[in-house]
C-alpha positions in Angstrom: -22.2 27.1 18.5 -18.7 27.6 19.7 -16.3 24.2 20.1 -16.0 23.1 23.5 -13.6 20.3 25.0 -15.6 17.7 26.4 -15.1 15.2 29.4 -14.8 12.6 27.1 -12.0 14.7 24.8 -10.7 14.8 28.4 -11.1 11.4 29.3 -9.7 9.5 26.7 -6.4 11.6 26.6 -5.9 10.3 30.1 -6.3 6.8 29.0 -4.1 7.1 26.2 -1.1 8.3 28.7 -2.3 6.1 31.4 -0.1 3.5 32.8 -1.7 1.8 35.6 -3.9 -0.7 35.9 -7.7 0.0 34.6 -8.9 -1.7 37.8 -8.9 1.4 40.1 -9.9 3.7 37.3 -13.9 4.5 38.8 -16.4 2.8 36.9 -19.4 5.3 37.4 -19.6 8.5 35.1 -20.0 10.4 38.8 -17.1 9.4 40.0 -15.4 10.4 35.9 -16.6 13.5 36.7 -15.7 14.3 40.0 -11.8 13.7 38.9 -12.2 15.9 36.3 -13.4 18.6 38.4 -10.6 18.5 40.6 -8.3 18.8 37.3 -9.8 21.3 36.4 -10.0 23.4 39.4 -6.3 22.3 40.3 -5.7 23.8 36.9 -6.7 26.9 37.4 -5.0 27.3 40.8 -2.0 26.5 39.3 -3.1 29.3 35.7 -3.8 31.5 38.3 -5.8 34.9 36.5 -4.5 33.2 33.3 -6.9 30.3 33.4 -11.1 30.8 33.0 -11.9 26.8 33.1 -15.1 25.9 33.8 -17.5 22.4 33.4 -20.9 21.8 33.2 -21.9 18.6 33.9 -25.1 18.6 31.5 -23.4 19.3 28.4 -20.4 16.9 29.9 -18.5 19.2 28.8 -16.3 22.8 29.4 -16.4 26.3 28.7 -14.2 26.1 25.9 -12.0 24.4 23.6 -8.6 23.7 25.3 -5.2 24.1 23.6 -3.4 20.2 22.7 -1.1 21.6 25.7 -4.4 22.4 28.1 -6.3 19.3 27.7 -2.6 17.0 28.1 -1.8 19.3 30.9 -5.4 18.2 32.7 -4.9 14.6 31.5 -1.5 14.3 33.1 -3.1 16.3 36.2 -5.7 13.4 36.6 -3.0 10.6 36.0 -0.4 12.3 38.5 -3.7 11.4 41.8 -4.2 8.0 40.7 -0.6 7.6 40.9 -0.5 9.9 43.9 -3.3 7.5 45.1 -1.7 4.5 44.3 1.6 4.7 46.4 -0.8 6.0 49.6 -2.7 3.2 48.7 0.6 0.5 48.9 
């Protein structure tokens, strides 16, 4: 089986770079999935035809192994969402 990037890989990367209150982070699996889905869609949109990322909730993984740079970009997209939502909230 080919190596793939898991949701845990992405979420752990996000937690490493996260500088927001953990109380604001989603606590349910479904909400975390939704955030990862949004970040992957945003990534695909920005990369245009160069990106073919797909997510699979059943296996909790993407369709391929991300490069370190790609994984970091997706983690930063998630962080951006949280920071943006924090500004909107306040």
